[in-house]
N, C-alpha and C positions, 0 to 999 in steps of 0.2 A: 608583470610587476615593473615598478619604476623605482629608480634609485636617485639619490642626490649626491653630487660630488662638490668639493669646495676648492676654490683657488683664491689667492690673495690679489685684490685689485685696489685701485685708489679711486673712489667716487668723488662727486662734488662734496665739498665740506659743509653740508647743510646742517645747521644746529636743530636739535629737537625742540618741540614746543615748550617742554618743561626742562630747563637746563640745570645740570649740576655745575658746581663751580669749576672753572677751567684751570688747567695747570699753567703756572707762570713760565712758559717756555719761550725761547727766543723765536722759534718758528711755530707755525700753526701745526697742531697735532693732526696727522693724517687720519681720515676716517678709515676704518677697517671694514672691508666688505667681504662677506662670504658669498661668492658667486656660485649659485646652484644650477647645474645643468640638468634639465628634466626633459625626458622624452615620454610623452603619453602614447604608449604603443597600442593603438586601436586600428585594426585592419579596416580598410575601406577607402572612402573618397578623400581627395585633398582637403587640407585644413580650411574649412569654410570660414572659421573665425577670423582669419587674416584678411577677409574681404576678397579672396581670389575668385570665388564662385558667385557669391551673392552680391548683387548690385542694386542700388536704388536710384531713381531718376531725380529725386529732390536734391537741391544744392547742398544741404547739410542734414546729417542724421546721427542718432546715437541710440544704442540699446544697451541696457544695463540690468543685471539681476539685482533686485532689491535686497535679498537676504545676504548674499555673499559680497556684493559690491563688484562682482566680476563684470568687466566690460566685454560685451559680446560682439559689438559692431560699432564702427565709427566712420564717418565721412565728413571731412571738413569740420570736425567737432569743436575746434577752437577758433573758427572763423566768426568774428563779431557781426551781429545783425540786430536790427531793431526788433525787439520781441513782441511789440504790440500788446494786446490785452493779456498775454501770458504774464506780464508784470503783476497782474492781480494775484497770482500765486505767491509772489513775494509779499505783497500787501497782506494777504491772509496769514502768511508765516509770522509776520511781525505782530499781528493781532493775536494769533495763537500763543505767542511767547508772552504777551501781556496777560492773557487769560491764565496760562500755566503759572505765572509768577504771582497771581492773585491781585494784580493791580486793577483789573476790571473783572466783571462776570458776564455771562451771556445775557443777563437781564439788565445790565447797565444801559441806561438810555443816553443816546447822543442826539443832539439837536441838528437838524438839517439846515445848514447855513444858506444864505441867499446865493453865495458863490457856488456852493456844491449843487444847488438846485439849477442855477443858470448854466453852468459849464457842463454838468453831468446829468441833469434831469430832463424832464419833458421838453423844456425850451431849447435844449442843445441839439436835438435830433440824433443823438447817439444812443447806444444801448443804455437803458435805465431801468430801475425798479419802480420809477415814478413815485418817489418819496415826496411828501408834502413839505414845502418850505416852512421853516421855523417850528416844525413839529418834532417831538422826540420819537426815536425808534430804538428798540432794544438791539444790542450788539448781535444777538443770534439772528435777527431778521436782516440786519445790514450785511452780515457775513453771507447769508443765503442770497441776498440781492447782488452782492459783488461776485460771488463764486458761481452761482447757478445760472444767472442770466446776464452776467458781466456788467452789472449796473454801475455806470461811472458815478452817479450820484451817491450810491452806497459806498463805493471805494473812497470818494472824497470825504464823506461824512465820517467814515472810520478813521481816516488819516487825521482829520481835524479833532476828532474826539479823543484819540489816543495821545497825540503830540501837541495839540493846540493849533497847528497849521500844517499844511501839506509839506512845506519846506522842511520843518522839523521832523516830520514823519519820514521823508525821503532820507534824511540823515540816519534815522534808525534802520531803514531798509539797507543802506550801504554798509552800515556797521554789522548788521546781521549777515549780509552776504560775505563780508570779509571773514567773519567767524566761521561760516560754513565752508570757506575755501573757494568761493566763486571769484577766481583771480582775474577773469576777463569780463566781468559784468559791472555796469555802472547804471544806477537808476536816477532818474530826474523827476519822475512823477509817480503817483500811486495808481494811475488808471491804465497806463499803456498808450496814452495819446502820443501821436507821432512827435518824435524829437530825435534829430540826428545824434545827439549826445547820449541818448539812452540805448545801451547796447548790452547784449548777452550772447552766449554761445550754446550750442547743443549740449556740450558737456556740463556747463554750469547749470543749465536748466534741469538736467537729469539729476544732478547732485541736490539741487533745491527740492525736487519732488521726492527723492529718497529721504532727505532729511525730514520733510513734513510727515511722510508715511511712518517713519520710525519714531519720531519724537512726539508727534501729536495725534496718536491713533484715535483719541476721544473726540477730536474735531474733524478728522479726515473724512468722516462719513458725509459731511455737508456737501462734498464734491459730487456725490452720487445722488443727491436729492433730485427727484424727477422734475420739480418745478416749484414755482412760488405763486401765491395768490395775494397780491398786495394792492391796496387802493382800488379794489374791485376790478383789477386787471390780472388775468391769469397768463403766466408765461411758462413755457417748458424750458428745461435745461438746454443750454445752447451747445453743450458738448456732444457732438454727433457721434463720437466714439462709443458713448454709452448705449446707443441703440443699434450698434453695428454688428452685434453678435460675435465679438472678438474677446470677450472676457474683461472688457474695460470696467474700471470701478471709480474713475474720477480724473481730476485736474482739468485742463483748459484747452480750448482751440481758439484761434484768432486770425485776424487778417489786417494787413496794412498795405496801402496802395504801393508804397515803395519797396516793401519787403516780401509781400506775397502771403500765402496761407500757411499757418503754423499749427502744429499739434504738440502738446505735452500730455502724454497719457500714461496711465498705469493699468495693467491687466493681470489677472490671476487665472491660471489654469492648473488644476491639481495642486501640487505643492510648490509650484513655481510662480514667482511674482516678478514681473518685468516692468521697467520704466522705459518708454519709447519717446523719442523726440524727432520730429520731422519739420524742417524749416524751409520756407521759401518756395513752396509748391505753387504752380501757376494757376491751379483751379482747386475748387473744393473737392472734386472727384479725385484728382491726383493726390491730394493730401490724404484722403481716406484710403484710397487704394494702396499707396505706398506705406502708410502706417500699418495697415492690415498685413501686407506682405512681410514687413519687417518683424511684426509680432509672430506671425505664423512660423516664419523661419526660425526665430529665436526659441519658441516653445518646442519645435520639432527637432532641432539640431543639436541641443545641448543636454547634458546630464551632469549632475553634481558629483564632485570628487572631493574627498577629504585629504588635504595635504598634511595636516598636523592635528592630532586630537587636542582637546582642551587641556591646558596645563603642560603640554609637552615642551621640552627644552628645544628651542629653535636655533639658538646660537649662544655664545658666551662673549661678554664684553670684558676687556682688560680693566683691571683696577690698579691704580697707583697708590702705593702706601697703605695697603689694606692687609688685614689678617688673612685674606684670600687673594690670589692673584687675578681672579676673574669671577664674574657673577653670571648665572644663567639668565637668558632673556626668553620670555614667554609672551604669548598673546592672551588677551582676555577672551577665552572661549576657543572653539575649534577654528582652524583656518581651512576654509572650503573654497573651491573654485569650480565654475561651470566649464566643462571641457566638451569639445565636439564629439558627437556620436559618429562612429564609423570613420575615424580619420587618424592621421598621424600628425601630431602637433609638437613642435619644438617649443618648449616653455622654459624660460630661464628665470632665475630668481636671485636676489641678493639681499643680504641683511646689512643695513647701514647704520652705523652709530658714530658719534664723534667722541673719540677717546684717546688715551685711556681715561676712565672715570677716576675721580679722586675720592679716596675714603675720607670720612665714612659715607657709605652709600645706603640710602634707605630702600626699603622693600616697596614694590609696586609703583616705581617711578618710571614714567615714559622716557626712554633714552635713545630710542632708535625706531627703525621701521623695516618691515619685510616688504620688498617690492617684487612683484611677479610680472613677467613680460611674455607676450606672444610676439615673437620676432622683436621688432623695435617698439611695439606698442605696450605701454604699461596697462595691465588689465586689473590689477589689484594692488592695494597698499594697505598694510596692516600695522598699527602701532605695536611696538614691543616694549615690555616692561621688565624691570628687574624682579627676579623671582624670590630674592631673599635679601636680607641686610648683610652688609660687609662692614665690620668695624675697623677702626684704625689699627695698623700693624705696629711692630716694634721699630726702634731706630734702625736696627739692622735691615729689616725688610724695606724700610723707606730708602735707606742708602742704596740697597740693591736695585730697587725700582728706578732710582735716579740714574744709576749707571746704565740700566737697560734703556731708559728713555733717551739718554744722551747719545747712545750708539745707534738708536733708531729701530725701525721695525724688523730689520734683518736679524737682530738679536732676539727680539721677542715679538713675534708677529701677532700673537693672540688669535690666530685663525683656528676656530674650533671645527673639527670634523663632524659633519652632520650626515646622518643616514636616516632616510625616511622612505617608506614604501607605500605605494597606492595599490590596493587590491582591485583587480578588474571586476 
């Protein structure tokens, strides 16, 4: 069995995405963090999840569980590198968003421009679906052309059809990336053509893949389409992971002379669904071998543990001037983490919010986050929401809270004792 303990610490004062009104204090209100010390007691080998035993020869790599968001492995995960044709995954994400919003349909025709044909089609000598210039092609065919065979003509035609120009489409790509939390990515074209200013990271690419899998399941199956037959030319899916017998079900592989061989893959075995990123391999063989090794290790080495059941109170946030002095914080659904099989892992966690909150407090408002770490590596972050409303208090309670706030956290720390058990 495993237990949680709490201590009071002061984290960075990061504001939540949806802010409640702040108190008019002379000093910044310190965030209150419940630091949870967790030891997963499993007899066996050292904690592989911290990278002590497993190693990969590629320059950068990342492995993440799709369902829980648990980070299983990382190596130079935030190192920026040109992503090459993996950019087309973001191109697809923007088109998927347009489809989901009803702005276009899979049957909407886009015209292949002279520029798209010349820079990305047959005359370019690059990967192409061989679209005919000035001819209409339905979005569903263009998506297959861009995703399945990495057609640059298809990607450019999608960009121009959605936004009017590639430049305007790139603005949509960067806006979508920011919304997803891709903090170290910058896109400059829709194809992945070489550009020193176009950069991403293993972590960002994994988040991008996870977002697509979760948000657009109705379109994700395009990535596993075996091939296309267009303009009397048959082409097979360029993603070599799909035929490697590793459980892969989609996304992209690519290559750039300056950056090397990349893979952004998704694989399913049993109830587990992993996203893998390997960047900068020297050869196609190294890319496939290292991607396979990382997936095999991930599927074999981890099992799921529930930290908190759905609806469980994870912490309490202080409330200033309310009918109640605190409000419970909960997650949307159960909080689950993949932990190593046969190992002893030291896992720490903290609940962070900017407070105290000011009454009235609405129900189901995001005010903080639960952060879980293996060592110094953050492996999971879960938004926390208010579990109920807290109405305004009386003049007496407001005066009392004002005195407490004036004298600081030593008077009213608001640290809520958490106890949670994990069954072996």
